[in-house]
C-alpha positions in Angstrom: -5.1 -16.3 -22.6 -4.1 -12.7 -22.7 -0.9 -11.6 -24.4 0.3 -8.1 -24.2 2.5 -7.1 -27.1 4.2 -3.8 -27.6 5.3 -3.4 -31.2 7.7 -0.5 -30.7 10.1 -2.4 -28.4 9.0 -6.0 -28.9 8.8 -6.5 -25.1 6.0 -8.9 -24.2 4.7 -10.9 -21.3 2.6 -14.0 -21.5 0.3 -15.7 -19.0 2.1 -19.0 -19.6 5.0 -17.7 -17.6 2.9 -16.1 -15.0 5.1 -16.6 -12.0 8.4 -15.2 -13.3 9.7 -11.6 -12.7 11.0 -10.1 -16.0 13.7 -8.1 -14.2 15.1 -10.4 -11.5 14.1 -13.8 -12.9 12.5 -14.8 -9.6 10.2 -17.8 -9.9 8.0 -19.9 -7.5 9.9 -22.1 -5.1 8.9 -25.3 -3.4 9.2 -25.8 0.3 7.5 -27.4 3.3 4.7 -26.4 5.7 5.9 -27.6 9.1 3.3 -28.2 11.7 3.8 -28.2 15.5 4.3 -31.9 15.4 7.0 -31.4 12.7 4.9 -33.1 10.0 5.9 -31.7 6.6 3.7 -31.1 3.7 4.7 -29.5 0.4 3.9 -25.8 -0.3 4.6 -23.2 -2.9 6.4 -19.9 -2.3 5.3 -17.5 -5.0 7.2 -14.2 -5.8 5.5 -10.9 -5.0 4.6 -9.9 -8.6 2.9 -6.9 -10.1 2.0 -6.0 -13.7 3.2 -2.4 -14.0 3.3 0.1 -16.9 6.5 1.9 -17.5 7.2 4.8 -19.8 10.3 4.2 -21.9 11.6 7.6 -23.0 14.2 6.3 -25.5 11.4 4.6 -27.6 8.7 7.1 -26.6 6.2 4.4 -25.6 4.7 2.6 -22.6 5.6 -1.0 -21.8 4.0 -3.6 -19.5 6.3 -5.6 -17.3 5.6 -8.3 -14.8 8.0 -7.4 -12.0 8.5 -8.4 -8.4 8.9 -5.9 -5.5 12.7 -6.4 -5.7 12.5 -5.7 -9.4 10.8 -2.4 -8.8 13.6 -1.4 -6.4 16.2 -2.3 -9.1 14.3 -0.2 -11.6 14.2 2.7 -9.2 17.9 2.4 -8.4 19.4 1.8 -11.9 16.7 3.3 -14.1 14.4 1.5 -16.5 16.7 1.2 -19.6 19.7 -0.1 -17.6 17.5 -2.6 -15.7 16.1 -3.8 -19.1 19.6 -4.2 -20.5 20.8 -6.2 -17.5 17.7 -8.4 -17.7 18.3 -9.0 -21.4 22.0 -9.9 -20.7 20.9 -12.5 -18.1 18.2 -13.9 -20.5 15.1 -12.9 -18.4 13.6 -10.7 -21.2 14.0 -10.4 -24.9 13.6 -7.3 -27.0 
């Protein structure tokens, strides 16, 4: 088990929560595969996640985040610090 811990900002991600975006809170969803004969079998829809390094200017350090493609767009739109504050307010990340 690999745990990345950044001491300056106390933001961490853990392999135990491997399918969760830290910005949007997206998780894996359950659905059905539907064949041509309409036979249904269970399947898993996983979010499009990336482990990315971001430079946090306010704390003068690099942080690792596990973010989805939509989370990257939110960071580009709002900025990293505002996105982190919103994620903290919603309970997706703690720091």
